[in-house]
LOLO-514191 format. One line per 2 residues: number of its first residue (from 1); for each residue y, x, z of C-alpha. Coordinates in steps of 0.1 Angstrom, whole numbers, plus 2048, in hexadecimal, padded with zeros to 3 digits. Each point is the difference from the previous one (the first is absolute). Layout:
NUM) Y:X:Z; ...
// end
This chain:
1) 910:272:6CF; 810:7DB:803
3) 7F5:7E3:7F6; 815:7EB:7E1
5) 817:7EC:814; 80D:817:815
7) 808:81E:7E2; 813:7DD:7F3
9) 810:7F7:81D; 808:820:803
11) 812:805:7E1; 810:7E2:7FE
13) 80B:80B:820; 810:81F:7EE
15) 80E:7F0:7E4; 81A:7EE:822
17) 809:827:80B; 7E9:7FF:818
19) 7FC:821:80F; 7E7:7F9:811
21) 7E8:7F4:7E3; 809:821:7E8
23) 7F4:816:822; 7DC:7F3:7FF
25) 7FF:7FF:7DE; 808:820:805
27) 7E4:804:81A; 7E4:7F3:7ED
29) 804:80F:7DC; 816:821:80A
31) 7DC:811:801; 7ED:7F1:7E3
33) 822:80C:7E8; 7FF:81E:80E
35) 7DA:80A:7F8; 809:7F0:7DD
37) 81B:818:7F8; 7F2:81D:80D
39) 7DF:7FD:7F0; 812:801:7DF
41) 81A:813:80D; 7EB:819:816
43) 823:808:818; 802:7EE:820
45) 827:809:801; 800:7F3:7D8
47) 7EF:7DA:80C; 813:7FF:81E
49) 81E:801:7EB; 7F2:7E6:7EA
51) 7F5:7ED:81C; 827:804:810
53) 80F:7F2:7D6; 7E3:7E1:801
55) 80D:7F6:827; 828:802:7F0
57) 7F2:7F3:7E2; 7F5:7DA:80F
59) 817:804:818; 81F:800:7E7
61) 7EE:7E7:7E7; 7F0:7EA:81D
63) 80F:7E2:7EF; 7F0:800:7E3
65) 7DA:802:80A; 7EF:7E7:7EF
67) 7E8:7F0:827; 7EE:7F0:7E6
69) 7EA:823:7F9; 7EF:819:814
71) 818:819:80C; 7E6:818:80B
73) 804:7FE:7D3; 81F:804:7FC
75) 803:81B:814; 7E7:816:7F8
77) 811:7FB:7DE; 81F:80B:80D
79) 7EC:81D:810; 7EC:808:7D8
81) 82A:800:7F8; 80B:814:817
83) 7E4:81A:7F8; 7FF:7FE:7DD
85) 82B:80A:7F5; 7F4:821:81B
87) 7EA:80A:7EA; 815:7FB:7E0
89) 819:818:80E; 7EB:81A:809
91) 7FC:80A:7D9; 7EC:7F2:7E2
93) 7DF:811:806; 7F9:7E4:80F
95) 818:7E1:7F6; 7F3:802:7E4
97) 7E1:7F5:806; 816:7E2:80D
99) 807:7F8:7E9; 7DC:7FE:7EB
101) 7F0:7EB:81D; 829:7F0:809
103) 7E9:7F1:81B; 805:7DA:811
105) 7EA:802:81F; 7EF:7DA:810
107) 804:80D:81A; 7EB:7E7:81E
109) 7ED:804:820; 7EF:81E:7F6
111) 814:812:7EC; 812:819:810
113) 7DB:814:809; 7F0:7FE:7DC
115) 81C:813:7ED; 7FF:822:7FA
117) 81B:80A:7EE; 7FC:825:7FE
119) 7D6:7FA:7ED; 816:7E4:7EF
121) 817:818:7EE; 7E7:818:7FF
123) 7EE:7E9:7EC; 81B:7F8:7F1
125) 801:82D:7F1; 7DC:7FD:7F6
127) 7FF:7E4:7EB; 81D:80E:7EA
129) 7EF:825:800; 7E1:7EC:7F4
131) 815:7EC:7E4; 7FA:80D:7D8
133) 81A:821:800; 818:7EC:7EB
135) 803:7DF:810; 806:81C:824
137) 81D:80F:7EF; 811:7E5:7F8
139) 7FC:7F1:81E; 80C:823:815
141) 81A:805:7E4; 809:7D2:809
143) 800:800:81D; 7FB:81E:818
145) 820:818:7E9; 811:7E2:7FB
147) 807:801:7D7; 802:7E1:7F1
149) 7E3:7F5:7DD; 81D:80E:7E9
151) 802:821:80E; 7DA:803:802
153) 7FE:7F4:7DB; 811:81B:7F8
155) 7F4:819:814; 7DC:7F9:7F8
157) 80A:7F8:7E0; 7F5:7DE:7FC
159) 809:7DE:7FA; 814:7EA:826
161) 7E7:7E6:7F2; 7E2:81B:806
163) 80D:80E:81C; 801:7D6:811
165) 7D6:7FA:7F0; 7FD:823:819
167) 80F:7EB:81C; 7F2:7E0:7FE
169) 7DD:813:7FF; 809:819:819
171) 80B:7E2:815; 7DF:7E8:7FB
173) 7E8:81F:80B; 813:804:81E
175) 7FC:7DC:809; 7E1:803:7F6
177) 7F7:81E:81A; 811:7EE:819
179) 7EF:7E1:7F9; 7DC:815:805
181) 808:80F:826; 80B:7D8:805
183) 829:806:809; 802:7EE:7E8
185) 7FE:7E3:81E; 821:80F:80E
187) 80A:80C:7E8; 81B:7F3:7E7
189) 80B:810:7E0; 829:7FC:7F9
191) 803:824:7E4; 826:808:7FC
193) 7FE:80F:7DD; 818:7F8:7F1
195) 7F4:80C:7DC; 81E:7F7:7E5
197) 817:814:817
// end
């Protein structure tokens, strides 16, 4: 574990195109990035590719790195975004859960040891299963099947306003359930529900 001052010096040098500083940062963080990515992906090959992509991006955008902010937080945020995109490409079965919990993680020195991504997906599935039947039906039609509110209303023969009300109640229940599991400290929910489409 490097000191904060040494890290800042390396990052400042990186911004100037110093390849040695880049190599030092890679050697410091590559393994932790790999472990973090592999914890989500459960694939050594995919995790290795993430490490490569993350550091390629770091090099390409080195001029815009803010040296006053935590480089580690910045690095893990980039990593998480890459992992998230991989999951989004793997199909709607998991992507609809992403859209329900589209999370922004506050990365601190312990984050990579605390997050169990697959357990989180399982918890979301469990909470959806516990919703009242109509709420569960609507949230699956909206997020898993990607149907707009008006189409859901037509299928279920209820008003769009009623669909929106059920969606709102379902989301409140999901947030409450996750909060009770002490995940609220890690996750902040920004739900991509274009209800009026």
